[in-house]
KOLDREN-570331 format. One line per 3 residues: their letters; for each residue x, y negated, z of C-alpha. Coordinates in Angstrom, 3 decimals, always signed. Example, Ala and Ser with C-alpha at 12.3 -4.5 7.8 and 13.67 -1.06 7.14 Angstrom:
// residues 2
AS) +12.300:+4.500:+7.800  +13.670:+1.060:+7.140
***
This chain:
// residues 387
MAF) +11.429:+29.058:-20.391  +8.364:+27.074:-21.316  +5.590:+26.041:-18.814
NIT) +2.299:+24.638:-19.293  +1.396:+21.056:-18.030  -2.294:+19.787:-17.599
LPR) -3.451:+16.465:-16.510  -6.629:+14.600:-16.661  -7.026:+12.603:-19.830
LMR) -7.364:+9.298:-18.215  -6.439:+8.187:-14.677  -7.245:+4.714:-13.504
IGA) -5.075:+3.910:-10.395  -5.181:+0.924:-8.093  -7.583:-1.489:-6.219
GAV) -10.962:-1.832:-7.768  -10.744:+1.223:-10.091  -14.091:+2.437:-8.999
RDL) -15.614:-0.553:-10.709  -14.511:+0.908:-14.028  -16.983:+3.882:-14.029
TEV) -19.187:+2.577:-16.761  -16.324:+1.578:-18.989  -15.038:+5.138:-18.645
LTS) -18.232:+6.831:-19.307  -18.886:+5.117:-22.439  -15.403:+5.556:-23.521
FGL) -16.005:+9.372:-23.571  -19.414:+8.852:-25.097  -21.220:+9.795:-21.941
SRP) -24.378:+8.154:-20.707  -26.317:+10.213:-18.116  -24.158:+11.242:-15.278
LIV) -25.119:+13.219:-12.118  -23.249:+11.625:-9.183  -22.470:+14.537:-6.820
TDR) -21.760:+13.081:-3.350  -22.223:+13.637:+0.496  -24.980:+12.467:+2.667
FLF) -22.724:+10.003:+4.479  -21.785:+8.099:+1.269  -25.395:+8.120:+0.146
ETG) -26.717:+6.844:+3.580  -24.112:+4.097:+3.514  -25.250:+3.059:+0.158
RAA) -21.991:+3.515:-1.596  -23.212:+6.002:-3.949  -26.104:+3.739:-4.851
MLQ) -23.587:+1.098:-5.676  -22.359:+3.364:-8.412  -25.727:+4.272:-9.619
DAV) -26.726:+0.661:-9.672  -23.612:-0.466:-11.739  -24.261:+2.343:-14.078
AAA) -28.010:+1.350:-14.524  -26.833:-2.324:-14.992  -25.106:-1.232:-18.223
GLE) -28.202:+0.578:-19.508  -26.975:+4.042:-18.622  -29.017:+6.374:-16.411
ARI) -27.611:+8.233:-13.369  -28.938:+10.604:-10.818  -27.360:+11.242:-7.368
FFD) -27.299:+14.663:-5.562  -26.180:+14.005:-2.009  -26.525:+17.363:-0.093
TVA) -23.098:+18.789:-0.684  -21.659:+20.433:+2.437  -18.210:+19.962:+4.139
EPT) -16.903:+23.224:+2.921  -18.883:+23.943:-0.424  -20.654:+27.320:-0.430
AAS) -22.152:+29.273:-3.225  -25.674:+28.402:-1.695  -24.920:+24.741:-1.867
IEA) -23.641:+24.787:-5.509  -26.698:+26.780:-6.480  -29.129:+23.957:-4.982
ALA) -27.043:+21.354:-6.840  -27.174:+23.288:-10.060  -30.864:+23.506:-9.858
FLL) -31.159:+19.842:-9.232  -28.897:+19.139:-12.402  -30.980:+21.497:-14.518
EGD) -34.104:+19.504:-13.561  -32.772:+16.465:-15.472  -30.869:+15.781:-18.562
NDC) -27.255:+14.991:-17.473  -24.357:+15.119:-19.832  -21.512:+14.898:-17.134
VVG) -20.920:+15.170:-13.534  -19.145:+12.480:-11.367  -17.565:+13.924:-7.972
FGG) -17.543:+10.906:-5.525  -16.188:+11.635:-2.083  -13.652:+13.893:-0.455
GSP) -12.388:+17.090:-1.874  -15.819:+18.782:-1.066  -17.954:+16.691:-3.438
IDS) -15.395:+16.768:-5.997  -15.011:+20.642:-5.593  -18.686:+20.739:-5.832
AKA) -19.095:+18.843:-9.000  -16.433:+21.057:-10.682  -18.250:+24.301:-9.926
IAV) -21.533:+22.699:-10.998  -20.067:+21.544:-14.358  -18.984:+24.929:-15.330
LAV) -22.157:+26.783:-14.075  -24.315:+24.427:-16.033  -22.867:+25.443:-19.253
HGG) -21.695:+29.106:-18.630  -24.311:+30.190:-16.042  -23.653:+33.077:-13.613
RCR) -22.693:+32.712:-9.922  -19.701:+31.132:-8.397  -18.348:+34.743:-7.440
DYK) -18.204:+35.585:-11.123  -15.545:+32.828:-11.558  -13.104:+33.602:-8.642
APH) -9.488:+34.250:-9.295  -8.018:+36.116:-10.970  -10.635:+35.008:-13.514
LQD) -9.323:+32.028:-15.481  -12.113:+29.679:-16.729  -10.581:+27.524:-19.562
MPG) -13.668:+27.099:-21.793  -15.178:+23.927:-20.729  -18.327:+22.925:-18.845
LPI) -19.769:+19.557:-18.724  -17.257:+16.720:-18.508  -16.136:+15.950:-14.841
IAI) -15.000:+12.366:-13.572  -13.517:+12.437:-10.266  -13.598:+9.365:-7.772
PTT) -11.750:+10.430:-4.474  -12.546:+8.561:-1.241  -9.952:+10.297:+0.784
AGT) -6.172:+10.520:+0.445  -5.575:+14.346:+0.672  -7.136:+16.942:-1.480
GSE) -5.658:+15.742:-4.980  -8.812:+17.479:-6.448  -9.154:+14.538:-8.886
ATR) -5.927:+15.867:-10.839  -6.213:+19.699:-10.283  -7.524:+22.555:-12.244
FTI) -8.929:+24.368:-9.243  -11.924:+24.439:-7.082  -12.598:+26.371:-3.857
ITD) -16.006:+27.613:-3.033  -17.065:+29.779:+0.084  -19.177:+32.868:-0.426
EVS) -21.025:+32.562:+2.834  -22.175:+36.379:+2.659  -18.569:+37.548:+2.777
DEK) -17.101:+34.583:+4.613  -14.553:+34.252:+1.692  -13.135:+31.081:+0.340
MLC) -12.971:+31.875:-3.377  -10.314:+30.154:-5.603  -11.592:+29.382:-8.899
AGL) -9.031:+28.295:-11.647  -8.883:+27.053:-15.075  -8.891:+24.028:-17.384
AYL) -12.741:+23.770:-17.022  -12.288:+22.436:-13.659  -9.726:+19.699:-14.508
PVA) -11.406:+16.161:-14.649  -11.406:+14.415:-17.843  -10.983:+11.253:-15.936
ALI) -10.097:+10.092:-12.424  -10.696:+6.806:-10.951  -8.158:+6.535:-8.083
DFE) -9.037:+3.445:-5.834  -7.302:+3.215:-2.428  -9.657:+0.720:-1.247
LTL) -12.234:+3.568:-0.956  -9.987:+5.010:+1.827  -9.732:+1.877:+4.077
TMP) -12.636:+3.024:+6.375  -11.435:+6.566:+6.863  -11.523:+7.583:+10.445
PRL) -8.359:+8.741:+12.140  -9.073:+12.727:+12.333  -9.947:+12.682:+8.490
TAD) -6.882:+10.489:+7.815  -4.619:+12.844:+9.573  -6.073:+16.029:+8.150
TGI) -6.177:+14.992:+4.505  -2.711:+13.529:+4.930  -1.246:+16.590:+6.081
DAL) -2.995:+18.558:+3.376  -1.400:+16.336:+0.753  +1.913:+16.743:+2.308
THA) +1.438:+20.492:+2.256  +0.587:+20.386:-1.416  +3.843:+18.474:-2.225
MEA) +5.850:+20.988:-0.236  +4.285:+24.079:-1.316  +4.395:+23.052:-5.016
YVS) +8.196:+22.350:-4.541  +9.174:+25.603:-2.942  +6.682:+27.592:-4.840
RRA) +8.002:+30.372:-7.229  +6.056:+28.683:-9.984  +7.857:+25.259:-9.503
NPF) +9.247:+23.634:-12.624  +10.976:+20.342:-13.353  +7.680:+18.627:-14.174
SDG) +6.051:+19.512:-10.912  +9.278:+19.075:-8.937  +9.215:+15.335:-9.814
FAL) +5.772:+14.737:-8.609  +6.134:+16.827:-5.497  +9.346:+14.855:-4.574
SAM) +7.656:+11.439:-5.247  +4.621:+12.463:-3.329  +6.803:+13.413:-0.259
RAI) +8.387:+10.085:-0.563  +5.177:+8.164:-0.385  +3.324:+10.335:+2.212
APN) +6.035:+10.977:+4.855  +6.810:+7.391:+5.987  +3.132:+6.221:+5.677
LRR) +0.952:+8.855:+7.337  +1.569:+7.832:+10.804  +1.086:+4.176:+9.727
VWA) -2.308:+4.865:+8.553  -3.220:+6.924:+11.530  -2.289:+4.031:+13.849
DPG) -3.442:+1.057:+11.644  -6.276:+2.228:+9.285  -6.447:-1.102:+7.536
NRQ) -2.874:-1.189:+6.432  -3.457:-1.736:+2.725  +0.189:-0.968:+1.718
ARE) +0.368:+2.298:+3.584  -3.170:+3.373:+2.304  -2.308:+2.762:-1.231
AMM) +0.867:+4.673:-0.920  -0.988:+7.582:+0.558  -3.437:+7.524:-2.159
LGS) -0.881:+7.627:-4.785  +1.056:+10.349:-3.053  -2.130:+12.431:-2.471
TQA) -2.624:+12.352:-6.297  +0.984:+13.075:-7.157  +0.858:+16.036:-4.841
GIA) -2.405:+17.142:-6.624  -0.690:+16.948:-9.987  +2.408:+18.827:-8.532
FSN) +0.499:+21.903:-7.311  -1.951:+21.942:-10.278  +1.155:+22.434:-12.398
ASV) +3.098:+24.937:-10.184  +0.986:+26.371:-7.269  +0.268:+26.393:-3.507
ALV) +1.659:+29.267:-1.458  +1.539:+30.977:+1.778  -0.003:+27.964:+3.806
HGM) -3.071:+27.733:+1.752  -3.465:+31.348:+1.185  -3.544:+31.686:+4.981
SRP) -5.532:+28.721:+5.806  -8.733:+29.411:+3.535  -9.865:+32.257:+5.565
IGA) -9.550:+30.059:+8.735  -11.838:+27.518:+7.144  -14.243:+30.331:+5.907
HFH) -14.739:+32.331:+9.079  -14.425:+29.324:+11.669  -15.408:+26.329:+9.566
VPH) -12.101:+24.669:+10.508  -11.619:+21.592:+7.868  -9.173:+22.531:+5.135
GLS) -6.491:+20.135:+5.949  -6.651:+20.832:+9.586  -6.182:+24.534:+9.129
NAM) -3.203:+23.899:+6.868  -1.717:+21.651:+9.614  -2.258:+24.428:+12.229
LLP) -0.075:+26.715:+9.975  +2.489:+24.400:+8.370  +5.254:+24.422:+10.790
MVT) +5.316:+28.087:+11.460  +4.895:+29.273:+7.644  +7.788:+26.879:+6.788
AFS) +9.845:+28.496:+9.582  +9.064:+31.939:+8.176  +9.695:+30.971:+4.599
APA) +12.679:+28.699:+4.706  +15.411:+31.406:+4.796  +14.572:+32.339:+1.291
ALA) +14.605:+28.772:-0.201  +16.976:+26.793:+2.200  +18.086:+24.484:-0.381
RYA) +14.446:+23.745:-1.552  +13.293:+22.982:+1.967  +16.282:+20.808:+2.505
DCA) +15.360:+18.775:-0.520  +11.900:+18.327:+1.184  +13.479:+17.023:+4.335
RAM) +15.651:+14.413:+2.168  +12.671:+13.449:+0.268  +10.893:+12.743:+3.427
AIA) +13.868:+10.662:+4.729  +14.415:+12.853:+7.794  +17.909:+14.170:+6.741
GDE) +20.532:+12.409:+4.630  +22.353:+13.510:+1.571  +25.341:+14.408:+3.712
ESN) +23.440:+16.744:+5.826  +23.875:+20.435:+5.201  +20.986:+22.511:+3.959
QGA) +20.782:+24.428:+7.201  +20.826:+21.090:+9.350  +18.236:+19.322:+7.215
VGK) +15.717:+22.380:+7.257  +16.225:+22.222:+11.258  +15.217:+18.758:+11.189
LLE) +12.339:+19.454:+8.945  +10.963:+21.938:+11.315  +11.270:+19.594:+14.027
ELE) +9.461:+16.891:+12.127  +6.622:+19.211:+11.270  +6.158:+19.877:+14.984
RLN) +6.385:+16.206:+15.978  +3.880:+15.270:+13.334  +1.246:+17.579:+14.385
ADL) +1.806:+16.322:+17.972  +1.584:+12.746:+17.060  -1.501:+13.229:+15.072
QVP) -2.981:+15.423:+17.517  -3.567:+18.554:+15.492  -5.049:+21.159:+17.618
SPA) -4.058:+24.900:+17.709  -6.889:+27.273:+17.049  -7.309:+27.934:+20.907
AYG) -7.533:+24.209:+21.507  -9.970:+23.843:+18.620  -12.269:+25.967:+20.403
IDP) -12.276:+29.038:+18.376  -13.450:+32.265:+20.263  -10.424:+34.251:+20.969
DKW) -12.053:+37.566:+20.544  -13.414:+37.015:+17.122  -10.079:+35.348:+16.134
FAL) -7.807:+38.367:+17.066  -10.582:+40.755:+15.873  -10.570:+39.092:+12.272
LPL) -6.828:+38.783:+11.888  -6.470:+41.880:+9.492  -9.393:+40.866:+7.408
MAE) -8.050:+37.314:+7.229  -4.606:+38.446:+6.121  -6.220:+40.704:+3.453
QAL) -8.220:+37.869:+2.227  -5.269:+35.607:+2.242  -3.208:+38.100:+0.112
ASG) -6.066:+38.696:-2.286  -6.285:+34.804:-3.177  -2.976:+35.289:-4.829
SPG) -1.268:+32.186:-3.204  +1.075:+34.130:-0.881  +2.581:+35.650:-4.042
NNP) +4.021:+32.348:-4.930  +5.791:+31.836:-1.609  +9.536:+32.045:-1.366
IVP) +9.167:+34.998:+0.816  +6.069:+37.055:-0.201  +4.819:+38.433:+3.171
TVE) +3.176:+41.641:+3.962  -0.283:+41.803:+5.566  +1.386:+42.839:+8.883
QMV) +3.732:+39.670:+8.699  +0.569:+37.380:+8.056  -1.178:+38.964:+11.125
EIY) +1.975:+37.998:+13.246  +1.944:+34.430:+11.982  -1.773:+34.173:+12.739
RHA) -1.146:+35.549:+16.244  +1.634:+33.014:+16.661  -0.550:+30.183:+15.525
WAA) -3.192:+30.899:+18.290  -1.850:+28.696:+20.802  +1.198:+26.951:+19.120
***
């Protein structure tokens, strides 16, 4: 059976790759980028450094820095209005997943019009918008290599999955040096996000031999290095491995899919404004325990790739070690439960049926080894409350 594979046309990977932005722009015949970033990267001058480098080459760049941590339809409309005031021929997403996801949505709306809601799944947007160049500053989302973006409808508190080739960057500059100043909480949350991408891509019903290779390679890179970068943020070797693993995990799930963890985590982020990687981490151990019986060999492969089980270990034993490791990892990286995070319990339990319905509607749970019912997802949410 044939399967589709999509990748950015160009990826530059390694220390100093960010300095190649001007060369990459000109190689694609682009000269007027809109740099989409966040206020932190703007106020620390890092976005201005990109703008100055582009200007030194005789190109003209503008900066939009009012992206929000979890992009909303309103924040995208504000950025789109800014873009339309100028004459930009491409969009550069510079930052974590939020600026890159924002850049993707802006690039599509700039050409095709409408509202973000018009593009949510199951709509597939393959007709291109403006060219997108992605420069990630975190090792986690893998958005630089994916054909997806996530935008929240702030009216309905729904995280909308938007998919299609239009969201795939034409180029990605993947420079691990940009992650050396990431604080511990962001390091942990984005790192577990990347690990979840790799695991879900591997156990997904849409997995294929191409995505499998990247998923396993990502797990091999991330598992031994996540605690290292948490404890020693300046560890260049570990940071480099995490950045490469994050991109490999992005390639894996973009060419397979994510599954139940992501489907259930998006409503947590939308309703309670929990960062995406953290909401994944809250759910990963118990969703893995729920799903493993239907894909024991696949989850055992994950344990072996993460070097927590040997080749001689039975599949059952390997999965047992995987579940123990996921619990330990959350403890070591101080991942809070929803209760410990400070979510209002009355609101949490009242919203569980709606959250489960929204998770199911996203389509991601349908890729899971066990496709859950709404009632089963409600039970997982209940169990996650104080886990």
